[in-house]
C-alpha positions in Angstrom: 0.0 127.8 289.4 2.8 130.2 288.6 0.9 132.7 286.6 0.5 136.4 286.3 -2.5 138.7 286.5 -3.3 142.4 285.8 -6.3 144.6 286.3 -7.1 147.7 284.5 -10.1 150.1 284.2 -11.5 151.0 280.8 -13.9 153.9 280.3 -16.5 151.9 278.4 -19.7 150.0 279.2 -19.2 146.4 280.2 -21.1 145.1 277.1 -18.9 147.1 274.8 -15.7 145.7 276.5 -17.1 142.2 276.4 -17.9 142.4 272.7 -14.5 143.9 272.0 -12.7 141.1 273.9 -14.7 138.4 271.9 -13.5 140.0 268.7 -10.0 140.6 269.8 -8.9 137.4 271.4 -9.6 134.9 268.6 -7.9 137.2 266.2 -4.6 137.0 268.1 -2.0 134.8 266.6 -1.7 131.6 268.6 -4.7 132.2 270.8 -7.9 130.1 270.8 -11.2 131.0 272.4 -12.2 128.1 274.7 -15.5 129.3 276.2 -17.3 132.5 277.2 -20.2 133.5 279.3 -22.0 136.8 279.0 -23.9 136.1 282.2 -20.7 136.2 284.2 -18.7 138.3 281.7 -15.9 135.9 281.6 -13.8 134.6 278.6 -11.4 131.7 278.6 -8.7 131.2 276.0 -5.6 129.2 275.6 -2.3 129.4 273.6 -0.8 126.4 272.0 2.4 124.4 272.5 5.6 126.1 271.3 9.2 125.2 271.4 9.5 126.9 274.8 6.1 126.3 276.4 3.3 123.8 276.8 1.0 126.7 276.3 -1.0 129.0 278.7 -4.5 129.3 279.9 -5.9 132.8 279.8 -9.0 134.2 281.6 -10.6 137.6 281.2 -13.1 138.7 283.8 -15.1 141.9 283.5 -16.8 143.8 286.3 -18.8 147.1 285.9 -17.3 149.4 288.5 -19.6 152.4 287.7 -21.5 153.7 284.7 -19.3 153.5 281.6 -16.3 152.1 283.5 -15.3 148.4 283.4 -12.7 146.6 285.4 -10.8 144.1 283.2 -8.9 141.3 285.0 -6.6 139.1 282.8 -4.8 136.1 284.2 -2.3 134.0 282.2 -1.0 130.7 283.7 1.1 127.9 282.2 -0.9 124.9 281.4 1.6 122.6 283.1 2.4 124.9 286.0 0.8 122.8 288.7 2.8 119.7 287.6 6.2 121.3 287.1 6.1 124.1 289.6 9.4 125.9 289.7 10.4 124.6 286.3 7.4 126.1 284.7 8.0 129.4 286.4 11.6 129.5 285.3 10.7 128.6 281.7 8.0 131.3 281.6 10.6 133.8 280.5 7.9 136.6 280.6 5.4 134.7 278.4 2.5 135.1 280.7 3.2 138.9 281.2 3.4 139.2 277.4 0.1 137.4 277.0 -1.6 139.8 279.3 -0.2 142.8 277.6 -1.2 141.5 274.1 -4.7 140.7 275.3 -5.3 144.1 276.9 -3.9 146.0 273.9 -6.1 144.0 271.5 -9.2 144.8 273.5 -8.3 148.5 273.7 -7.7 148.5 269.9 -11.1 147.0 269.3 -12.7 149.8 271.4 -11.1 152.6 269.3 
């Protein structure tokens, strides 16, 4: 799929980041929580169909890198990317990158 990903390190315990993400993502306009697993520290969400997109699949994966430091990996991919390849990538218009930015900012805001 033609998606984007970004990793960042947050200076918080993994459980605090996980709980913040679970509060943040469903509160974002147009985002819906699909499933989550505290065992693997993963969260899956999606965005809906718009005039310019069939929506995106978003995954958030957390890994404890050291005490009070958590690596956050966010991936955003078009739902139809595998079927439409280059067309989906051209029509992305920065949507996946914006999704990642919005998700990371929302998690950080919940940790304040």
